[in-house]
Phi, psi and omega in degrees: 000132176257128180252129180239134170254004181269124185295344180252006176240105182275123181240198180287331173219135181237135176224158175240143180229027181288130177076011179210163174265155183293155182233192182298326178295323176294318179298317179297319179295320179296322180291335176279342190271148171276334178206150178238130177253127184245156173287161184301323183258034183302143174298154176301320182298322179291315180297314183293324176296319179296316181296327182281339189238002180217141184288337184227126181226129175238136356275159175289123183235020183307313184287334177300321185262335177279336181228068186284154173072180180295323179294320179295319179296321178298319177295319181297314179299321178293316180295324180279352179057043175261152181297133179203158178301143176307128190222141177238132187255135179231135177275334179194173182295339180297343179275356181271153170276115186296342185269350181204153178293160186283351183204149176301147177289147353273153173216172184248134175248129178234123171289161189290348186228165177111155179220175179056037178083358178288145178064029173237127189227137171274121180254105188238008181198160179304323180295323178293323179291321177298317178296321180295319178298318178299319179294315180300316180294323178295320179295316182294332178292341178256008176092012180257113186238160172100134177198165176234150172247132188227139174296135181285131177257122177291105188243013177058034174071027179216155176220150179262125172261126173244111177270112178266121182230099185063235180265009181245162177217143175234133186232148175200153175277144167250120192237131173275125180302330181262012182056034182286192191286304183259140181244075180241139181299325181292345182245024172102000178289157178247166183262134177228115181257004191244328188291145173046063182299333179292326177287323176299317178298318178298320178294317179298314181299318180294317181296314183294319179296317179297315183293325176297317181294324188260008180058049177250120182256344188207107181192155172254116181256136180253138181231147169248151174234127182291114184290346179274353181259144182290318179233075186288147174268155177289127178257121179296127183250305182208161171243128178249108184284329172238109190242158178295155186247000183302318180288352179255008183091026180077190181298322181298314179296321179298313182288335174295332175274318188290310187300311176299328180289329174295316177297321178298316180299318177296315182298325178297340179253016180057039178239153180210148174270120180283333179290145177291147178282123179234089179291160178299135181306138178107343180268337174059041182281000000 
């Protein structure tokens, strides 16, 4: 029996856990199941219950919860020994030297939380560092701790997004028209699927190898390439566990990739959903 918590993946038994934590009925259903399919943004409690009570769970989210936030991702990249910008991890402002910034200007400051370029700052002058310190202290006063300092990589205003979906990957550049600091679609970047295909291939290969090692089935990985180098290697920048779909053709394009990959993942384990697939009307899967 295949159990699905994903509203667009119809299995032999379907349950929803939106807005609540799992209970005993969920645990019993998981113990009956040969595999559990979860939504991309599943709560930690739901994922851990599934992992504890069923032999097969999609997607694999172990690293999402063992290495949370920007600080966790920085530790993961270091532990996995993958190329990434030089990064220093801080649990709070108390680890800083109050008399000088932690790195020569310019450098990048990232708070432990936030997406789409939020809470990421270019620190290029003493005044910027003073403002950043004020922000860090204000955050800590409300119980929000943790940040990283990262060496700035000259990337010509672009970053590569590799969306890993099961055994497939889709890649595209996010490009700032003004070659500015952050290359996020939410902040005005555009999509480029054609430039430098050899670098795109290198990013895809790096992402897929990393995800296979770390049991990651569904994530958007961001890479930088040093524009000052003739043959730059892909530098791991961030992991986005719940990522935007605009570069994949919207929700319809995303589900056209995801649903077959879930079936592929099941088939690799000699499992199959006997129920017919009935996607939500309007997606035309």
